C-alpha positions in Angstrom: 0.0 0.0 0.0 1.2 3.5 -0.8 1.1 5.5 2.4 1.7 9.1 1.4 1.8 11.5 -1.5 5.6 11.7 -1.2 5.9 7.9 -1.4 3.7 7.9 -4.6 5.9 10.6 -6.2 9.1 8.7 -5.3 7.7 5.4 -6.7 6.5 7.1 -9.9 9.8 8.9 -10.5 11.9 5.9 -9.6 14.1 4.3 -12.2 13.7 0.9 -10.5 11.1 -1.1 -12.4 9.5 -2.7 -9.3 9.0 0.7 -7.7 7.6 2.3 -10.8 5.2 -0.6 -11.1 4.1 -0.2 -7.5 3.0 3.4 -8.4 0.8 2.1 -11.1 -0.7 -0.9 -9.3 -0.7 -0.4 -5.6 -3.6 0.9 -3.6 -3.6 4.1 -1.5 -6.2 5.7 0.7 -8.5 8.4 -0.6 -6.6 10.9 1.6 -3.3 10.0 -0.1 -4.8 10.4 -3.6 -6.4 13.7 -2.7 -3.1 14.9 -1.2 -1.3 14.0 -4.5 -4.0 15.8 -6.5 -3.9 18.9 -4.5 -0.2 19.3 -3.9 1.3 17.7 -7.0 -0.8 18.7 -10.1 1.8 17.4 -12.5 1.1 13.9 -11.0 -2.7 13.9 -11.6 -2.4 12.0 -14.8 -0.4 9.3 -13.1 -3.0 9.0 -10.3 -5.5 8.3 -13.1 -3.2 5.6 -14.5 -3.1 3.7 -11.2 -5.0 0.5 -11.6 -6.6 0.7 -8.1 -7.6 4.3 -8.0 -11.2 4.5 -6.8 -14.2 5.9 -8.7 -14.6 8.9 -6.4 -11.1 10.0 -7.2 -11.7 9.5 -10.9 -14.8 11.7 -10.5 -12.5 14.5 -9.4 -9.9 13.9 -12.1 -12.6 13.7 -14.9 -13.2 17.4 -14.2 -9.5 18.4 -14.2 -8.5 21.4 -16.3 -5.7 19.4 -18.0 -6.8 17.5 -21.1 -4.2 14.7 -20.5 -5.6 14.0 -17.1 -9.2 13.7 -18.4 -7.9 11.6 -21.4 -6.3 9.2 -18.9 -9.5 8.9 -17.0 -11.4 8.3 -20.2 -9.4 5.1 -20.7 -10.5 3.5 -17.4 -13.0 0.6 -17.7 -14.5 1.1 -14.3 -16.1 4.5 -15.1 -19.7 5.1 -13.9 -22.4 5.8 -16.5 -22.3 9.4 -15.4 -18.5 9.7 -16.1 -18.9 8.0 -19.5 -21.5 10.6 -20.3 -19.5 13.5 -19.0 -16.3 12.6 -20.8 -18.2 11.8 -24.0 -19.2 15.5 -24.1 -15.7 16.8 -23.2 -14.4 19.8 -25.2 -11.3 17.8 -26.1 -11.6 15.5 -29.1 -8.8 13.3 -27.6 -10.9 12.7 -24.5 -14.0 11.9 -26.6 -11.9 9.6 -28.8 -10.7 7.6 -25.8 -14.3 7.2 -24.7 -15.1 6.0 -28.2 -12.3 3.4 -27.9 -13.1 2.4 -24.3 -14.2 -1.3 -24.3 -16.7 -0.6 -21.6 -18.4 2.4 -23.2 -22.2 1.9 -23.2 -23.7 1.5 -26.6 -25.9 4.7 -26.2 -22.7 6.7 -25.6 -21.1 5.2 -28.7 -24.2 5.9 -30.8 -24.0 9.6 -29.7 -20.3 9.7 -30.6 -21.1 8.6 -34.1 -22.4 12.1 -34.6 -19.3 13.8 -33.2 -18.0 16.7 -35.3 -14.5 15.2 -35.4 -14.1 12.4 -38.0 -11.7 10.2 -36.0 -14.0 10.2 -33.0 -17.0 9.2 -35.2 -14.9 6.5 -36.9 -13.8 5.0 -33.6 -17.3 5.0 -32.3 -18.6 3.3 -35.4 -15.8 0.7 -35.3 -16.5 0.0 -31.7 -20.2 -0.5 -32.4 -19.5 -2.9 -35.2 -17.2 -5.1 -33.1 
């Protein structure tokens, strides 16, 4: 378990493979994640990439000002229907594209994205529906 924001930062920035993997796969408390988010904005994307990050933390990150953070959230399979909906309407075409490619995107979201103004988002949604 990751016990502090500082520990997460050290693990994430480590050049030791096992430590780097711990940053991506180990659990942390909500308080640790919130501490990382509030004090280390450059690490928000890496919080989203963690495999155990809980839905309530993803809800915070899905509204982040940084497009890369929201795009990282959009790849998560454990999103709630509300987060799929929110991110499918994101101002960023990259975020919408990642929702269109997400294996767990609900069909109604994909159908909506087939009308996206950006061609590569529409194409990804259509391809996902067909498969």
